[in-house]
PALUM-425084 format. One record per residue (C-alpha): z, y, x; residue number from 1. Coordinates in nm, 3 decimals. Layout:
N
{r {Z, Y, X}, NUM}
...
% end
This chain:
287
{r {5.052, 4.419, -1.718}, 1}
{r {5.389, 4.503, -1.553}, 2}
{r {5.455, 4.748, -1.849}, 3}
{r {5.422, 4.456, -2.092}, 4}
{r {5.734, 4.281, -1.966}, 5}
{r {5.988, 4.532, -2.110}, 6}
{r {5.764, 4.559, -2.426}, 7}
{r {5.767, 4.184, -2.485}, 8}
{r {6.143, 4.163, -2.398}, 9}
{r {6.220, 4.415, -2.673}, 10}
{r {5.981, 4.248, -2.919}, 11}
{r {6.143, 3.910, -2.855}, 12}
{r {6.489, 4.049, -2.910}, 13}
{r {6.377, 4.214, -3.235}, 14}
{r {6.201, 3.893, -3.339}, 15}
{r {6.497, 3.672, -3.270}, 16}
{r {6.732, 3.883, -3.488}, 17}
{r {6.486, 3.931, -3.768}, 18}
{r {6.420, 3.711, -4.079}, 19}
{r {6.056, 3.682, -3.970}, 20}
{r {5.935, 3.338, -3.860}, 21}
{r {5.603, 3.437, -3.713}, 22}
{r {5.475, 3.748, -3.546}, 23}
{r {5.155, 3.851, -3.365}, 24}
{r {5.254, 4.069, -3.053}, 25}
{r {4.910, 4.141, -2.896}, 26}
{r {4.550, 4.108, -2.988}, 27}
{r {4.263, 4.112, -2.728}, 28}
{r {4.055, 4.302, -2.818}, 29}
{r {4.223, 4.471, -3.113}, 30}
{r {4.201, 4.257, -3.424}, 31}
{r {3.923, 4.316, -3.675}, 32}
{r {4.041, 4.382, -4.030}, 33}
{r {3.828, 4.090, -4.184}, 34}
{r {4.045, 3.774, -4.227}, 35}
{r {3.881, 3.476, -4.051}, 36}
{r {3.757, 3.168, -4.231}, 37}
{r {3.866, 2.946, -3.946}, 38}
{r {4.174, 3.014, -3.733}, 39}
{r {4.190, 2.820, -3.406}, 40}
{r {4.549, 2.761, -3.284}, 41}
{r {4.639, 2.670, -2.938}, 42}
{r {5.020, 2.609, -2.935}, 43}
{r {5.184, 2.540, -2.609}, 44}
{r {5.485, 2.629, -2.387}, 45}
{r {5.222, 2.810, -2.155}, 46}
{r {5.456, 2.761, -1.862}, 47}
{r {5.209, 2.867, -1.724}, 48}
{r {4.871, 2.865, -1.901}, 49}
{r {4.626, 2.637, -1.720}, 50}
{r {4.258, 2.564, -1.691}, 51}
{r {4.323, 2.266, -1.920}, 52}
{r {4.417, 2.519, -2.198}, 53}
{r {4.108, 2.714, -2.115}, 54}
{r {3.878, 2.414, -2.147}, 55}
{r {4.038, 2.300, -2.482}, 56}
{r {3.991, 2.647, -2.615}, 57}
{r {3.640, 2.725, -2.501}, 58}
{r {3.490, 2.387, -2.595}, 59}
{r {3.641, 2.428, -2.956}, 60}
{r {3.511, 2.791, -2.985}, 61}
{r {3.162, 2.693, -2.868}, 62}
{r {3.119, 2.324, -2.992}, 63}
{r {3.313, 2.294, -3.318}, 64}
{r {3.026, 2.182, -3.553}, 65}
{r {3.252, 2.184, -3.855}, 66}
{r {3.353, 2.553, -3.825}, 67}
{r {3.248, 2.784, -4.095}, 68}
{r {2.985, 3.030, -3.979}, 69}
{r {3.137, 3.382, -3.905}, 70}
{r {3.032, 3.654, -3.650}, 71}
{r {3.383, 3.698, -3.492}, 72}
{r {3.598, 3.389, -3.415}, 73}
{r {3.974, 3.403, -3.399}, 74}
{r {4.207, 3.217, -3.165}, 75}
{r {4.579, 3.234, -3.180}, 76}
{r {4.780, 3.159, -2.865}, 77}
{r {5.111, 3.042, -3.003}, 78}
{r {5.454, 3.025, -2.828}, 79}
{r {5.744, 2.862, -3.006}, 80}
{r {6.071, 3.029, -2.920}, 81}
{r {6.247, 2.711, -3.028}, 82}
{r {6.089, 2.392, -2.885}, 83}
{r {6.167, 2.045, -3.007}, 84}
{r {6.138, 1.897, -2.663}, 85}
{r {6.159, 2.175, -2.397}, 86}
{r {6.421, 2.430, -2.297}, 87}
{r {6.307, 2.785, -2.225}, 88}
{r {6.285, 2.756, -1.847}, 89}
{r {6.187, 2.812, -1.571}, 90}
{r {5.971, 3.117, -1.663}, 91}
{r {6.123, 3.347, -1.924}, 92}
{r {5.950, 3.394, -2.264}, 93}
{r {5.843, 3.745, -2.180}, 94}
{r {5.684, 3.629, -1.853}, 95}
{r {5.497, 3.361, -2.053}, 96}
{r {5.373, 3.617, -2.305}, 97}
{r {5.233, 3.824, -2.016}, 98}
{r {5.054, 3.530, -1.870}, 99}
{r {4.923, 3.443, -2.225}, 100}
{r {4.790, 3.788, -2.238}, 101}
{r {4.624, 3.763, -1.904}, 102}
{r {4.488, 3.414, -1.995}, 103}
{r {4.350, 3.569, -2.323}, 104}
{r {4.155, 3.832, -2.126}, 105}
{r {4.022, 3.560, -1.883}, 106}
{r {3.918, 3.347, -2.182}, 107}
{r {3.736, 3.630, -2.362}, 108}
{r {3.548, 3.702, -2.038}, 109}
{r {3.457, 3.339, -1.993}, 110}
{r {3.273, 3.322, -2.332}, 111}
{r {3.114, 3.667, -2.299}, 112}
{r {2.766, 3.645, -2.421}, 113}
{r {2.804, 3.294, -2.563}, 114}
{r {2.943, 3.428, -2.898}, 115}
{r {2.723, 3.674, -3.086}, 116}
{r {2.971, 3.919, -3.236}, 117}
{r {2.903, 4.121, -3.551}, 118}
{r {2.667, 4.411, -3.651}, 119}
{r {2.948, 4.674, -3.591}, 120}
{r {2.952, 4.580, -3.218}, 121}
{r {3.280, 4.375, -3.222}, 122}
{r {3.290, 4.101, -2.963}, 123}
{r {3.245, 3.743, -3.081}, 124}
{r {3.604, 3.641, -3.011}, 125}
{r {3.938, 3.791, -3.084}, 126}
{r {4.244, 3.619, -2.918}, 127}
{r {4.592, 3.691, -3.050}, 128}
{r {4.923, 3.623, -2.878}, 129}
{r {5.197, 3.527, -3.124}, 130}
{r {5.547, 3.379, -3.136}, 131}
{r {5.695, 3.149, -3.394}, 132}
{r {6.047, 3.019, -3.443}, 133}
{r {5.945, 2.671, -3.586}, 134}
{r {5.937, 2.397, -3.329}, 135}
{r {5.717, 2.149, -3.510}, 136}
{r {5.346, 2.147, -3.582}, 137}
{r {5.414, 2.078, -3.950}, 138}
{r {5.641, 2.376, -3.995}, 139}
{r {5.417, 2.601, -3.784}, 140}
{r {5.112, 2.534, -3.998}, 141}
{r {5.304, 2.627, -4.315}, 142}
{r {5.459, 2.943, -4.164}, 143}
{r {5.124, 3.074, -4.051}, 144}
{r {4.974, 2.993, -4.386}, 145}
{r {5.249, 3.167, -4.584}, 146}
{r {5.275, 3.473, -4.350}, 147}
{r {4.991, 3.670, -4.498}, 148}
{r {4.875, 3.763, -4.143}, 149}
{r {4.531, 3.616, -4.216}, 150}
{r {4.461, 3.715, -4.577}, 151}
{r {4.668, 3.642, -4.882}, 152}
{r {4.987, 3.438, -4.827}, 153}
{r {4.929, 3.068, -4.910}, 154}
{r {4.553, 3.121, -4.923}, 155}
{r {4.466, 3.185, -4.558}, 156}
{r {4.201, 3.036, -4.336}, 157}
{r {4.147, 2.672, -4.245}, 158}
{r {4.359, 2.621, -3.926}, 159}
{r {4.222, 2.411, -3.648}, 160}
{r {4.507, 2.302, -3.412}, 161}
{r {4.379, 2.249, -3.058}, 162}
{r {4.587, 1.984, -2.888}, 163}
{r {4.565, 1.715, -2.615}, 164}
{r {4.576, 1.346, -2.692}, 165}
{r {4.952, 1.334, -2.590}, 166}
{r {5.030, 1.593, -2.857}, 167}
{r {4.836, 1.386, -3.108}, 168}
{r {5.070, 1.097, -3.039}, 169}
{r {5.370, 1.329, -3.076}, 170}
{r {5.220, 1.448, -3.409}, 171}
{r {5.232, 1.097, -3.548}, 172}
{r {5.580, 1.012, -3.410}, 173}
{r {5.811, 0.957, -3.714}, 174}
{r {6.116, 1.063, -3.519}, 175}
{r {6.015, 1.422, -3.578}, 176}
{r {6.024, 1.391, -3.954}, 177}
{r {6.388, 1.332, -4.083}, 178}
{r {6.556, 1.221, -4.290}, 179}
{r {6.319, 0.951, -4.401}, 180}
{r {6.119, 0.937, -4.075}, 181}
{r {5.787, 0.872, -4.231}, 182}
{r {5.453, 1.045, -4.191}, 183}
{r {5.421, 1.154, -4.552}, 184}
{r {5.491, 1.516, -4.468}, 185}
{r {5.174, 1.537, -4.267}, 186}
{r {4.976, 1.561, -4.593}, 187}
{r {5.066, 1.936, -4.591}, 188}
{r {4.860, 1.969, -4.276}, 189}
{r {4.564, 1.735, -4.344}, 190}
{r {4.503, 1.843, -4.704}, 191}
{r {4.391, 2.188, -4.581}, 192}
{r {4.367, 2.197, -4.200}, 193}
{r {4.222, 2.007, -3.912}, 194}
{r {4.332, 1.876, -3.568}, 195}
{r {4.093, 1.887, -3.265}, 196}
{r {4.237, 1.666, -2.988}, 197}
{r {4.100, 1.644, -2.644}, 198}
{r {4.122, 1.304, -2.469}, 199}
{r {4.354, 1.305, -2.165}, 200}
{r {4.261, 1.154, -1.833}, 201}
{r {4.509, 0.936, -1.639}, 202}
{r {4.652, 0.582, -1.674}, 203}
{r {4.945, 0.699, -1.894}, 204}
{r {4.724, 0.756, -2.195}, 205}
{r {4.471, 0.482, -2.144}, 206}
{r {4.092, 0.524, -2.103}, 207}
{r {3.857, 0.663, -2.368}, 208}
{r {3.831, 0.328, -2.547}, 209}
{r {4.212, 0.303, -2.585}, 210}
{r {4.236, 0.665, -2.714}, 211}
{r {3.938, 0.610, -2.955}, 212}
{r {4.117, 0.297, -3.085}, 213}
{r {4.431, 0.499, -3.162}, 214}
{r {4.235, 0.718, -3.409}, 215}
{r {4.041, 0.415, -3.542}, 216}
{r {4.372, 0.240, -3.622}, 217}
{r {4.453, 0.535, -3.844}, 218}
{r {4.119, 0.518, -4.007}, 219}
{r {4.169, 0.144, -4.062}, 220}
{r {4.496, 0.201, -4.247}, 221}
{r {4.720, 0.055, -3.975}, 222}
{r {4.973, 0.338, -4.017}, 223}
{r {4.986, 0.329, -4.405}, 224}
{r {5.314, 0.144, -4.375}, 225}
{r {5.455, 0.458, -4.210}, 226}
{r {5.325, 0.687, -4.482}, 227}
{r {4.990, 0.790, -4.323}, 228}
{r {4.662, 0.804, -4.514}, 229}
{r {4.350, 0.662, -4.364}, 230}
{r {4.143, 0.966, -4.473}, 231}
{r {4.344, 1.188, -4.238}, 232}
{r {4.134, 1.043, -3.963}, 233}
{r {3.833, 1.238, -4.105}, 234}
{r {4.034, 1.568, -4.044}, 235}
{r {4.088, 1.477, -3.677}, 236}
{r {3.814, 1.538, -3.414}, 237}
{r {3.899, 1.335, -3.099}, 238}
{r {3.668, 1.481, -2.829}, 239}
{r {3.595, 1.383, -2.479}, 240}
{r {3.715, 1.590, -2.181}, 241}
{r {3.380, 1.740, -2.076}, 242}
{r {3.533, 1.966, -1.802}, 243}
{r {3.376, 1.737, -1.536}, 244}
{r {3.718, 1.742, -1.359}, 245}
{r {3.891, 1.401, -1.352}, 246}
{r {4.211, 1.569, -1.208}, 247}
{r {4.497, 1.569, -1.448}, 248}
{r {4.590, 1.939, -1.506}, 249}
{r {4.939, 2.020, -1.614}, 250}
{r {5.181, 2.309, -1.603}, 251}
{r {5.405, 2.087, -1.390}, 252}
{r {5.134, 2.045, -1.129}, 253}
{r {5.089, 2.427, -1.123}, 254}
{r {5.461, 2.487, -1.060}, 255}
{r {5.453, 2.229, -0.781}, 256}
{r {5.155, 2.394, -0.618}, 257}
{r {5.334, 2.729, -0.621}, 258}
{r {5.643, 2.573, -0.456}, 259}
{r {5.412, 2.406, -0.198}, 260}
{r {5.230, 2.737, -0.150}, 261}
{r {4.901, 2.535, -0.215}, 262}
{r {4.651, 2.816, -0.292}, 263}
{r {4.355, 2.573, -0.321}, 264}
{r {4.531, 2.371, -0.592}, 265}
{r {4.622, 2.690, -0.789}, 266}
{r {4.253, 2.782, -0.786}, 267}
{r {4.174, 2.451, -0.952}, 268}
{r {4.458, 2.455, -1.192}, 269}
{r {4.487, 2.817, -1.336}, 270}
{r {4.250, 3.112, -1.395}, 271}
{r {4.243, 3.386, -1.137}, 272}
{r {4.433, 3.635, -1.346}, 273}
{r {4.719, 3.391, -1.410}, 274}
{r {4.721, 3.287, -1.039}, 275}
{r {4.751, 3.654, -0.938}, 276}
{r {5.034, 3.720, -1.174}, 277}
{r {5.237, 3.408, -1.080}, 278}
{r {5.208, 3.490, -0.715}, 279}
{r {5.283, 3.876, -0.767}, 280}
{r {5.587, 3.788, -0.973}, 281}
{r {5.700, 3.504, -0.742}, 282}
{r {5.736, 3.265, -1.036}, 283}
{r {5.838, 2.908, -1.006}, 284}
{r {5.954, 2.937, -0.638}, 285}
{r {6.317, 2.866, -0.733}, 286}
{r {6.248, 2.588, -0.987}, 287}
% end
């Protein structure tokens, strides 16, 4: 993995100076040529990737009842090089891309044998690591759709964006949609694609009942005065956190565990591969 650092650094410099808005940098295992019918997108700052990311991805891949049947599923781990809310620190983008690659390998291993694969012997899951310049979900969806990376431009697969409940709230925050600051632009997402949001534990977000009520309010038309459509609720799957772990997992907690040299906490918060890389590279110690 050490050799990937200069590779990703060069790729990022080239991407930054190019006119391209979206690029796939790595595929684990190498991508099959057949375009997917459903593309799962896990978009995060990955600073670092956590077991919460793992749970969100695995449960979607194994339990999405609305997914179209296909032998090999595709998951895109997406890093925005411009973030609407977060500056690029403390880990560099190339370090995060390496951690995303390690996380992808851990993820593929975790579902080994649970996804069937195809007759040619390809594994049941391909995980891609990509970068995008757009900071907002709305723009990212359009850029991926228009890229032609997954079939013909503007005619690609259904995207299923995998997010936490906190990101669902941000998605429906009108401050991100100037100049009129309404929710009308979200029609571009919900007319073609879906959101799968995992409920968050912890008092900040309320209990399950409160989080269910948030989506029900959309379905009842309570957000129509902001430009939302009640039928959008049918394109959102709000799912329980079935990890069996009530501990709130966040990248911030990982970074604090590293600073405190709390190995037991790291084992709970990140995959073994990510933990080993963070410790080997001495990441987050100086945050």
